C-alpha positions as CSV (number, residue, x, y, z in Angstrom):
1,M,0.1,17.2,-19.2
2,Q,-3.2,18.2,-17.5
3,T,-3.7,16.2,-14.2
4,E,-7.7,15.6,-13.6
5,L,-8.8,15.1,-10.1
6,R,-11.7,13.0,-9.9
7,P,-13.2,12.3,-6.4
8,L,-13.4,8.7,-5.5
9,S,-15.7,6.8,-3.0
10,V,-15.0,3.4,-1.4
11,K,-15.7,0.9,1.8
12,G,-13.4,-1.3,3.1
13,R,-13.3,-3.1,6.8
14,A,-10.4,-3.9,8.3
15,W,-9.5,-6.6,11.0
16,I,-7.7,-5.6,13.4
17,A,-5.5,-8.4,16.2
18,A,-7.8,-7.9,19.4
19,D,-4.6,-8.5,21.4
20,S,-1.7,-6.4,20.0
21,G,-3.8,-4.3,17.8
22,P,-1.7,-4.2,14.2
23,V,-4.2,-4.3,10.7
24,I,-4.0,-8.0,9.8
25,H,-6.3,-8.4,7.2
26,L,-8.1,-5.2,4.6
27,E,-10.4,-5.0,2.6
28,T,-11.3,-1.6,0.0
29,N,-13.9,-1.8,-2.9
30,L,-15.2,0.8,-5.1
31,L,-19.1,2.0,-3.8
32,G,-20.4,2.9,-7.3
33,P,-19.3,2.8,-11.4
34,I,-17.1,6.1,-12.3
35,L,-18.3,6.3,-15.1
36,S,-16.3,9.1,-16.9
37,I,-13.6,6.7,-17.0
38,D,-15.6,3.4,-17.8
39,L,-14.3,2.4,-14.3
40,R,-16.9,-0.4,-12.9
41,E,-15.7,-1.9,-9.6
42,I,-12.6,-1.9,-8.3
43,A,-11.8,-3.8,-5.1
44,I,-8.5,-4.9,-3.2
45,S,-7.8,-7.6,-0.4
46,A,-5.0,-7.6,1.5
47,D,-2.9,-9.7,4.2
48,Y,-0.8,-8.3,6.8
49,A,2.0,-10.3,8.8
50,Q,4.9,-9.1,10.6
51,A,8.1,-8.8,9.2
52,K,11.4,-9.4,12.1
53,S,14.1,-7.8,12.0
54,H,17.1,-8.8,14.3
55,S,19.7,-6.9,12.8
56,L,17.8,-3.5,13.7
57,N,15.6,-5.1,17.0
58,A,12.9,-4.1,14.9
59,E,9.2,-5.6,14.1
60,V,6.9,-3.8,11.1
61,W,3.8,-4.9,9.9
62,L,3.4,-5.2,6.0
63,P,1.4,-6.5,3.3
64,Q,1.7,-11.0,2.8
65,F,-0.4,-10.8,0.1
66,A,-2.7,-8.9,-1.9
67,V,-5.2,-9.1,-4.5
68,A,-6.9,-6.6,-6.7
69,Y,-10.3,-7.2,-8.5
70,T,-11.0,-4.5,-11.8
71,D,-13.8,-4.1,-14.2
72,Y,-12.3,-1.2,-16.3
73,A,-13.3,-0.4,-20.2
74,Q,-14.9,-4.0,-20.8
75,R,-12.2,-5.5,-19.6
76,R,-12.1,-8.0,-16.1
77,M,-8.0,-8.7,-13.8
78,I,-7.1,-9.8,-11.5
79,I,-3.8,-9.0,-9.7
80,E,-2.2,-10.8,-7.0
81,H,1.2,-9.6,-5.8
82,D,3.1,-12.2,-3.1
83,F,5.2,-10.4,-1.2
84,S,8.2,-12.0,0.8
85,D,11.8,-12.1,1.7
86,F,11.4,-7.9,3.5
87,E,14.7,-6.8,4.1
88,L,14.4,-3.7,6.4
89,F,17.4,-1.7,7.1
90,S,19.0,1.1,8.3
91,V,20.1,4.9,7.0
92,Q,22.2,7.6,8.7
93,T,23.5,10.6,7.2
94,R,25.6,13.7,8.6
95,E,25.5,17.4,7.2
96,T,27.9,19.6,7.4
97,I,27.8,23.1,6.4
98,G,30.8,25.5,5.5
99,K,31.5,28.3,3.9
100,P,31.9,27.6,0.2
101,R,35.5,27.1,-1.2
102,E,36.6,30.1,-3.4
103,P,37.8,29.8,-6.4
């Protein structure tokens, strides 16, 4: 399978919390159609919210809701994603390198 790269020009806006700095909303839009693959439009909007893990004493900002609008190959699609019940976890590993066993 051969992969073909195509340039993609987008514009966007980000809403950033003035008091603490994380991105709370993000929007992107395709600047122009890509006619060679019949892609007319892509617009994505995402809301972010704080997710806390009490067991790890950690806080991260993750997508809470996202919607994508696409006009591709004469089909218009609206796809919504609702994210919830995040689980934060930690994994620790240890590597020990030794001589191989002799047969």
